[in-house]
Wavefront OBJ file of the C-alpha trace (Angstrom):
o trace
v 15.928 26.335 -22.543
v 12.514 24.625 -22.743
v 10.964 27.956 -23.778
v 13.394 28.330 -26.677
v 12.649 24.767 -27.792
v 8.880 25.423 -27.643
v 9.231 28.628 -29.655
v 11.257 26.773 -32.298
v 8.714 23.955 -32.460
v 5.812 26.403 -32.809
v 7.740 28.375 -35.473
v 8.553 25.208 -37.457
v 4.947 24.066 -37.157
v 3.728 27.398 -38.554
v 6.104 27.062 -41.512
v 4.899 23.518 -42.202
v 1.248 24.611 -42.039
v 1.906 27.549 -44.370
v 3.523 25.256 -46.926
v 0.870 22.541 -46.622
v -1.564 24.505 -48.766
v 0.818 24.931 -51.650
v -0.673 23.680 -54.926
v 2.602 22.070 -55.904
v 3.098 20.297 -52.575
v 3.435 16.591 -53.331
v 2.935 17.018 -57.073
v 5.976 16.875 -59.305
v 6.303 18.992 -62.411
v 5.308 16.953 -65.460
v 5.518 19.453 -68.338
v 6.778 23.022 -68.737
v 5.837 25.009 -71.845
v 7.011 28.533 -72.616
v 6.547 30.689 -75.712
v 7.530 34.263 -76.487
v 5.557 35.914 -79.290
v 7.377 39.025 -80.456
v 5.431 41.998 -81.753
v 6.216 45.471 -82.997
v 5.175 47.252 -79.781
v 5.997 44.514 -77.290
v 5.932 40.786 -76.738
v 3.566 38.265 -75.232
v 4.992 35.541 -73.027
v 2.951 32.417 -72.332
v 3.994 29.797 -69.807
v 2.271 26.676 -68.508
v 3.351 24.257 -65.801
v 1.471 20.963 -65.595
v 1.913 18.798 -62.512
v 1.497 15.049 -61.995
v -1.721 15.629 -60.018
v -3.282 17.225 -63.194
v -3.046 20.710 -61.643
v -1.810 23.474 -63.933
v -0.315 26.921 -63.410
v -0.368 29.224 -66.439
v 0.856 32.765 -66.949
v 0.434 35.324 -69.703
v 2.650 38.383 -69.670
v 2.631 41.454 -71.831
v 6.226 42.704 -72.015
v 7.831 45.814 -73.393
v 11.516 46.703 -73.395
v 12.310 43.457 -71.582
v 10.011 44.119 -68.603
v 6.563 42.854 -67.644
v 3.854 45.476 -68.119
v 1.121 43.060 -67.110
v 1.147 39.432 -65.954
v -1.923 37.298 -65.386
v -1.845 33.987 -63.512
v -4.319 31.164 -64.067
v -4.599 27.911 -62.137
v -6.867 24.932 -62.319
v -7.221 21.239 -62.903
v -6.925 19.578 -66.314
v -9.923 17.467 -67.252
v -9.331 13.752 -67.675
v -9.586 14.123 -71.460
v -7.056 17.013 -71.523
v -4.665 15.037 -69.306
v -5.022 11.938 -71.484
v -4.392 13.956 -74.651
v -1.298 15.607 -73.139
v 0.223 12.365 -71.875
v -0.500 10.601 -75.180
v 1.484 13.310 -76.988
v 4.513 13.487 -74.666
v 4.631 9.706 -74.137
v 4.504 8.906 -77.866
v 7.622 7.044 -78.990
v 8.587 9.698 -81.564
v 8.319 12.517 -79.005
v 10.071 10.548 -76.247
v 13.024 9.766 -78.533
v 13.307 13.338 -79.832
v 16.768 14.820 -79.208
v 17.048 18.546 -79.851
v 20.602 19.883 -79.641
v 20.986 22.848 -77.256
v 20.702 26.262 -78.876
v 23.967 28.207 -78.903
v 23.855 31.517 -77.020
v 22.816 34.238 -79.432
v 22.943 37.996 -79.064
v 21.055 38.717 -82.278
v 18.402 36.451 -83.776
v 16.504 37.107 -86.993
v 12.763 36.517 -86.670
v 12.776 35.262 -83.051
v 9.898 33.150 -81.731
v 11.309 31.155 -78.792
v 9.729 27.999 -77.415
v 10.957 26.058 -74.400
v 9.603 22.587 -73.632
v 10.562 20.371 -70.686
v 8.993 16.998 -69.969
v 9.718 14.966 -66.839
v 11.341 11.645 -67.610
v 12.764 9.039 -65.269
v 16.116 10.406 -64.183
v 15.577 14.006 -65.299
v 13.913 16.155 -67.932
v 13.724 16.029 -71.696
v 14.509 19.645 -72.616
v 13.983 21.388 -75.935
v 14.563 24.978 -76.917
v 13.784 26.593 -80.248
v 14.797 30.235 -80.805
v 13.006 30.646 -84.134
v 10.269 28.981 -86.135
v 12.997 27.877 -88.557
v 14.817 26.023 -85.755
v 11.535 24.249 -84.909
v 10.965 23.137 -88.516
v 13.086 19.906 -88.446
v 11.176 18.742 -85.327
v 7.739 19.978 -86.339
v 6.133 16.560 -86.859
v 6.892 15.538 -83.268
v 6.373 18.913 -81.519
v 3.350 20.383 -83.364
v 0.755 18.117 -81.658
v 1.942 19.402 -78.254
v 1.869 23.032 -79.406
v -1.648 22.547 -80.831
v -2.798 20.962 -77.531
v -1.343 23.923 -75.634
v -2.939 26.473 -77.968
v -6.374 24.896 -77.474
v -5.778 24.624 -73.712
v -4.790 28.253 -73.214
v -7.709 29.518 -75.294
v -10.221 27.930 -72.919
v -11.903 30.415 -70.608
v -10.181 30.364 -67.233
v -10.710 32.853 -64.428
v -7.549 34.699 -63.368
v -6.084 33.471 -60.100
v -4.621 35.348 -57.148
v -1.779 32.812 -57.065
v 1.731 34.238 -57.115
v 3.955 34.222 -60.182
v 6.075 31.067 -60.472
v 9.804 31.698 -60.962
v 9.917 28.893 -63.555
v 7.755 31.093 -65.784
v 10.015 34.137 -65.553
v 12.194 35.103 -68.468
v 15.868 35.592 -67.744
v 16.710 39.180 -68.783
v 20.445 38.364 -68.695
v 20.060 36.258 -71.823
v 17.631 38.468 -73.697
v 16.916 37.894 -77.357
v 16.987 40.858 -79.689
v 15.800 40.785 -83.260
v 17.437 42.553 -86.155
l 1 2 3 4 5 6 7 8 9 10 11 12 13 14 15 16 17 18 19 20 21 22 23 24 25 26 27 28 29 30 31 32 33 34 35 36 37 38 39 40 41 42 43 44 45 46 47 48 49 50 51 52 53 54 55 56 57 58 59 60 61 62 63 64 65 66 67 68 69 70 71 72 73 74 75 76 77 78 79 80 81 82 83 84 85 86 87 88 89 90 91 92 93 94 95 96 97 98 99 100 101 102 103 104 105 106 107 108 109 110 111 112 113 114 115 116 117 118 119 120 121 122 123 124 125 126 127 128 129 130 131 132 133 134 135 136 137 138 139 140 141 142 143 144 145 146 147 148 149 150 151 152 153 154 155 156 157 158 159 160 161 162 163 164 165 166 167 168 169 170 171 172 173 174 175 176 177 178 179 180
């Protein structure tokens, strides 16, 4: 019986040690950004997770026929100025009070260009989804500064990482968007 207990303790200790190195360990998700850029031959999917410890996880996927053909992962630490700019945008009163009604499920969307934005707030997340640029238009004044920050951030040179893909950056093929 003591041998079984020792084996279990060693096994649990190994699991704890394996998880101790996780980049997200102890750091809560602060912001999730996702964009799908449709093209004639395929789509590009960009995703960025920013954590409370200023760590980020970003992915860029080239997709065709609803499947990843290539996916690159990037990780790093936001500079103090990038973190300050991000928090100033998402903590601004106008952005904080923004209420975007949920998008109805759609099988066919004209001119799709989906964005998903989630920001951690006390008691949950402030979630926004825009299926088209037209659906973003009424909220553009509040959302554009964040999208500009993200565009500048993802265009900075970052070395690809060997980190695994994060499930929060995966598109759900069950609710695919098709253009007409």
